[in-house]
C-alpha positions, 0 to 999 in steps of 0.5 A: 480524485481527478476528472478527465473531462471536467467541463461535463460538470456543468451538467450539475447546474440544471441538477442544482436548479432542479433541487432549488425548484423542488424546495421552492415548490414544497414551501409553496405547497406548505403555505397553500395548505395552511391558508385553506385549512386549519391545522386541526382539520388537516389532522382529521383529514390526513391522520397519517401524513407521509412525512420524510417519505414524501421527499425520499424518492425525489432526493434519490432521483436528484442524487441519480442526476448528480452521479450521472453528471459526475460520470460524464466528467469521467472521474479517475482515482488512484486504485491498488492493482497487483504488480505483474513483475518486479525485482526484489533483492534480499540483502542479508547481514552476515557479520559475526554479530548475527550469531547472537542467540537472543533470537532462536536458534540465532539471528542468522538462521532465523533470518534465513528461514524467514527470508526463505518463506518470503521468497516462496510466497512472492507473486509469480512474475517476480524475480528475486535475488540474494546479496550478503554483506559483512566486511565485503559483499557477495551476490549469492543469487542473481535476480531470477524467477527460479525460487529453488535457486534463491532458497538454496542461496539462503541456506548455509550462510557463513559469518565474517567480520565487520559490517558494510551496510552501504556496500550491501545496498550498492551491490543490490542496486547493481543487480537491479540495474543488471536485471533492467539491462537484461530486460532491455528496459530503462528501469524495472520496478524493484525493491531492496529488503535489507536485514541487519543488526549492526552499525556500518563499520566499513565501506560507503556509508548508508547515507550515500547508499540512500542517495543512490537508491533514491536516484535509482528509484529503488526503495530500501526497506530495512529490518532491524533484527535482534534485541538490545540484550544480544551478545556474542562471544569474542576472544573469550569475552562476552560482547554486547551486540545491540541493534542499531535501529536509528541507522537502518530507519534513516536509510529506509526513510531517505530511500523512500522505503519502510523501516521495521524492527523485529525481535523474534522469528514471529515478528520477522515473519510478520514484517516480511508479510507486510513487505510482501503486501506492499511491494506486490501492489502499486497505486495506479490512476484508473477511470471509475466512470462505470462505478459512478454510472452504476451508482446512478442506476442503483439510486434511480431504481431505488427512487422508483421502488420507493415511489411505487411502494409508498405512493403507487406511482413513479417519481 
């Protein structure tokens, strides 16, 4: 929490002095009572002493004054607010390893289905685009708010050899820059969601892509999709296609994104839900003076209510 007018905190000095005066007064009252009456006599005269209730209204009133002093200093806090617009690029690996059936019906079809649900659930005002990558990249759908066009782009994806993860990121960043140019803005809030199962085998490296993404201020969240037991059939032989989680996690970390793993359709849907909740909101400093003032009012009313209830007078 920060304060927009911190000098107003000096108002807390008299509050502290008032609290100190109250403590001194209570100590003097206790000494006076003991001086002029024996303890057994006090027990007979006042069999039911208020105890802690005697201090509750005064304590609530002191906290009221403290909150009013804080409100005068205009506190500001980071709060979670919904984004009004953003660009999200879904980058999908379409290399031949994505035909592995360790995820039903296969990795690619399950990924396309989950990405479709993700796009359909994006907040209004968000633009979504689709980039595919294998040995080369392709823009299946430029960023748009037309959900049907993006969903159509996710259908009927075809497989090809090799895996260019780094190039997939670079192409996604180009689409983000293009969207910013169309909007005539220096930058547009953006996020790349990259799903892959393999190791980069061609093109620029994921390390280069991560540096470019960080420089552009575009986080890349990665989803390592599949199981260690995944296999495909190639030239009559069964070939293992385990997921390279380390490469994808490093890409996400170095670009300020998040790294996820998913080994089933259900897990992938949960990952997309988490990504959506993170990119649909942003942290923004907001003044919370009104909440401090409201809290002071509530405490002041509580102090008055307790005093009237227990002692039939206002504090």
